C-alpha positions in Angstrom: 8.1 13.9 1.8 11.8 14.5 1.1 10.8 17.5 -1.0 9.6 19.2 2.1 12.1 17.9 4.6 15.4 18.3 2.8 15.1 22.1 2.1 14.1 22.7 5.7 17.0 20.5 6.9 19.4 22.4 4.6 18.3 25.8 6.0 18.5 24.5 9.5 22.0 23.2 8.9 23.1 26.5 7.4 21.6 28.4 10.3 23.4 26.2 12.8 26.7 26.6 11.0 26.3 30.4 10.8 25.2 30.8 14.4 28.0 28.6 15.9 30.8 30.3 13.9 32.2 27.0 12.6 35.3 27.8 10.5 37.0 24.6 9.4 35.8 21.6 7.4 36.2 19.1 10.3 33.8 21.0 12.4 31.4 21.3 9.5 31.7 17.6 8.9 30.9 16.7 12.6 28.0 19.2 12.7 26.6 17.6 9.5 26.9 14.2 11.1 25.1 15.4 14.2 22.3 17.0 12.2 22.0 13.8 10.1 21.6 11.7 13.2 19.0 14.1 14.5 17.0 13.9 11.3 17.2 10.1 11.2 16.1 9.8 14.8 13.2 12.1 14.4 12.1 10.4 11.2 12.4 7.0 12.8 10.4 8.1 15.8 7.5 9.3 13.6 7.6 6.2 11.5 7.3 4.0 14.6 4.4 6.1 15.9 2.5 5.7 12.6 3.3 2.0 12.4 2.0 1.4 16.0 -1.1 3.4 15.2 -1.7 1.3 12.0 -1.1 -2.0 13.9 -3.6 -0.9 16.6 -6.2 0.0 13.9 -5.7 -3.4 12.2 -6.1 -5.3 15.5 -9.3 -3.3 16.3 -10.7 -4.2 12.9 -9.8 -7.8 13.3 -11.4 -8.0 16.7 -14.6 -6.4 15.4 -14.7 -9.0 12.5 -14.3 -11.9 15.0 -17.1 -10.5 17.1 -19.3 -10.4 14.0 -18.3 -14.0 13.2 -19.1 -15.1 16.8 -22.5 -13.5 16.6 -23.3 -15.2 13.2 -22.3 -18.5 14.7 -24.6 -18.0 17.6 -27.5 -17.2 15.3 -26.7 -20.2 13.2 -26.7 -22.5 16.3 -30.1 -21.1 17.3 -31.5 -21.7 13.8 -30.1 -25.3 13.7 -31.5 -26.0 17.2 -34.9 -24.7 16.1 -34.8 -26.8 12.9 -34.3 -30.0 14.9 
């Protein structure tokens, strides 16, 4: 993942530095910090979206399994009732 993201981030940073005519190291430093915060926030956002999706899928699978168990218990009760 970082092999794809870091080169793009470096090119984006270089383009921003070139387009904004930043001349001294302090401005470069603050721009780098701003770009770093941007990258972290975007990465965090996508990670949260994938985590929520994964949790939702796990909950759905669990509910389906519980429905199967409930159906098996119903059938077992019917069989026990018939056996009496």
